[in-house]
N, C-alpha and C positions, 0 to 999 in steps of 0.2 A: 438531421443533415448531416454530412461527413466533415466534422469540424477538426481542424488540424490538431495533432498530438506530438508528442516528442517520440514515442515509439507507435502504440496502438492504445486505443481504448476500448472496454468493452462495447460500447457503440459507435465505435469509428475506427477505421484502419487507416485514415488520411493522416500523413504526418506533416510536419512543419518542413522538412527537407526536399519534399516534393512539389512544394508550391510554386508555381511559375511567378515570374515579377508581379504580373498582373493580379494574380489570386492574392499576393501578398500584400498590394496596395489596396485591395478591395478591404482586406482582413484589418489592415491599420486604419484604414479611413473610416470603417464601420465603428471600431471602437475608440477611436479618438473622438468620433462624435458623441458615443455613449457615454464614456467618462466625462467629456464637457457637460453633458447635459445633467449627469448627477452632481458634479460640481457644483453647478449653477442651482440645481432645485434643492439639494440636500445640504449645501454649504458645509462638508465636513471640516472638522478640525485636523484630522490626520487621515490619510488615504495607505490603507495594508493592502497590499499587492501579494500574490502567491507567484513565485517563480522568478528569478533574474531573467528575465526575457522580453518581449516585445512590450506587452503591458505595463510592465514596471516603467519603462523608458517613456512611455506615453502618459501615464500618471504623474512624472516627474516634470510635465511641462508648466503645471501650475504652481503657484506659491503657496505650497502646502507641503508639510512635512511628509515624507513617505517612508513607511516600512516594507520592509521586502522579506518574505520567508523563502529561504533557498530549500528545495525539496530534494535535489540530488540529480533529477533528470533533466534540468534545465542547465546545471553546469555540465554534464554528459554532451547536451547540445550545443553548449558552447565550444566544447573541447573537438566535437564533430564538425562543425562548420563556421568558418570565419566569416560566412556571410550575415550573421546574425551578431558579429561583435559588435556594431555600431550601436546596436539597442542594450546589449549585456554591458558594455563598457559605460554608455550613457548613464544605464541606471544605478549601477555601484557607485558612480562619481557622485551623482546628485542625490541619492536617498540618505536619509539622517541614519537608519539602523538596518542592519542584515539579520534575520533569524536564522541559526542553523539548527537542525532537527537531530542531530545526533554527532558526538566527537569526529567520526569519520566523515560526515557530511561537512563539518567545520573545517578539517584538514583538506576537503577537495574544494571548498570556497577560496581559502587562503592559496592554495596551489595555484588556481587560474587568478585570483584577484589579490595579490599580496599587500595590496595598499589598504585594504579594507578593515585590518586588524582591529583598529579602533573603533569601527562601526558595528562590529561582530559580537552577537550574543548568542549564546547556548539556551535553548528552549526546547524540551521533546514536545511532540506531538501527543494530544490527549484524544481519548474516545469518548463519545456521547453516552453516557450512563445510562440516559433515558430509552437508549435503542439497544445496548447491548448490555445484558446482564443475566445471571445465573436464576433460571426457573426450571421445573421439572415439567417436562413435557412427554406425552405418550409416543413412543417412538414410532408404533405402529400408526398412529394419527398421522403425524409428521411425513412419514414414507408413503401413506395413502395419498396425502395431498400432493406429493410429487410425483403421483403414477409409479410408484414402485411397490411391487408385491414381493412378500417373502418375509420370514422371520430370521433377523440378522442378530448373531451376539455380538457382533463388533462393528462400528462404522469408523472408518478413515475420511477426513474430509479435507478439502482445500477451496480456498475461494480467491479470486482475482483474475487478472487478464490472461489469457492464453497467450501467452509471447514467449520467445526464447529465454528472456531474461529470467522469467518466472519458474522455470525449471519443471514443468508440467509433466515433460516427457521422462522426466527422472522418476515422478510418481508412478506413472504406467509400467517402466522397468521394474521398480520395485514391486509394484502390486503383481507381477508375474511370479515374485518370489513369494511374497506374504499372503495373497489371495486363496480363499478357500468357501466353501459353501456357506460358511457362516459368516465371512467378512465382507462387507459392503464398501465401496468406495464411491464419495460424492465429489464431484467436481463442478463447483458453481461459477459461472464466469463466462465471457466470451472473449473473442480477440481473432487476429489475423491466422493463428496457427489451428482453429477449431476442426475444419475438415482433416487437416495433416493428423491431428492428434487423435481424432478418431478413426483413422486408416491405422495408425500406430496400435490402437487399442485393437482392432480386429487381426493385426498380424500376431498380436502377441496372444490371442486367443483369450483375453479376458472377458469373463461372462457376468462379473459384479461390479463392475465400474461404470457410472452414469454420468454423463455430461447434462447438467441441469440447465445451461445457458443463464442468462442474467437473473437474478434474483433480487428482490428487494430486502431492504436489512431487517425487516420484521421475519422473513422467512430463513435469513442467514442466522439470526438469533437462535432459533428454532434449531438448525442444523447444527450449531455449534454444541447447543446444549445436548443434542442426543447423541454427538459424536464421542469417540473414546479417546481421539485424537486428531489435532488440527496440523495440517502439513503447510511450511513456508520453505520450500526448496530453493530458493531463488539464488540466481548466479550474480545479481547484485541488488541491493536494498539499502537505500539511505536511512530509511527507519523501519518501517515494517509495521504498519497500522493494524493489518489484517491480523497480525500476531496477539496484538493488543486486545483487539476486538474477540478473539476467540479466549484469552485469557480471560477476559471478563465475563465470558459465559461459562467460566470455570473449567476450560477444556485444555488439558496440557498440550504444549506446542512443541513440534520438532523442526527446527529451523536451521539454515546454513550457516557457516561461521563467515558471513560478509557483512560488510557495512555496520548498519546500526541494531543488527539482530542481536549480536553477541551481548550487547549492553542491555538488551531486555531480558533474555531466556536464560534464568540460572537454573541449577538444578532442583530448586524447590517447585518449579512451575514448567518444567519441560526437558528437552534435549539440546544439545548444539550439535549438529553431524557436518562432515566434510561435504565442500560443494562438488559438484558434479559426480557424486557417488552414489548410486541406485542401490549398491549392495549393502554399504552401509546404512543408507535409509532405511532399506527393508529390514535390516537388522534391528534397528533401532524401533522402529514399528511394532516389531514382532515382540521385543521386550516389554512394550507397553501393553499390546494386547494380550500376552500371556501371562502379565502381572508380575513379571521379574522386576519391573519397574513400579513403584507406587507412588501415587500423587494425592494430597488432600485436597479435593475438588473446591472445598469452601474456603480453604488458604488461598488456591490460585485466584479464584474471584477477588479475595480481600488485597492481594497483592495488587492486582490490577488495578483497583479503584484507588487504592492508598498512592499509587505511583503515577498513574495516568489519566484519571479522570478528567474531565473538562472543567469541571465544577470546582477542581483544586488547583489548576494550572492557570484559571482566568485572573486571578490575583498577580500572579508573575507578567502576564501580558499586559495588563492596566499599568504596572510598574514601568515596562518599556515604552508604553504609549506616552506615559507622565515625563518621562525622561527625553523623550523624543520632542516633545513641545517645547 
């Protein structure tokens, strides 16, 4: 069903800001009931909620410490509509700890909620190393499984929502420059701009760009591993987990100079490129495909594991919980 999101989701194009008062009441009533049932049956010591938003406020109704992770889209939602301020302000006032996922995200939280400074702790996101890891796959077999025929020397990939904020249109404009018979571009994901982006692809006469729709994580792991470069050309990105997942699969990443991405992508693992600049994006893609820029793929995977694997970050989260109690 079309569950509400901040922008859009690969499986839903419905957002919070289009909800009627009746729909909002149904939403809050359903989740309040669900949370209450879990509190009664599970008897948790702590409630950890994702996003400073409606569910965070609902979770604070119980005599239990609440930890909230701010992801960025929630803060942008707070800025966009004061209709939800009663939830966000209630949540930040009553919770015990707020986790920000990047320095940029931390600044955004403090800009909107300056009184939470003592509650705020920085903890970067982590990826699941049981799902995303370096492995050698047969390129032809993977492409055959995606119903793509042909022998390509180079593969460029993207994974994420097809929304304006993710900059997929910039990939298509760049592909007009770097595309040739030996270079394939794979775009995994869905969203509100699926049709519009396909139309742009046709207008640009791109032959080797494939929109794959939603793919499960096992397929994404294979796509990353067979790709020469992964793109994260976002116009805004609080953290950029897809960049980490690609790095975990040993794939160099080209990301834009926004939000948390600059703190992730150093010159040893990828390239930072200007936002909203498809020409520069294409130039950097060509540098990697033509081997003008060289990366040690083993070192990329090691970097991801040592800095962002969930198993290494879990101890930090446990300490936050202990402090909260």
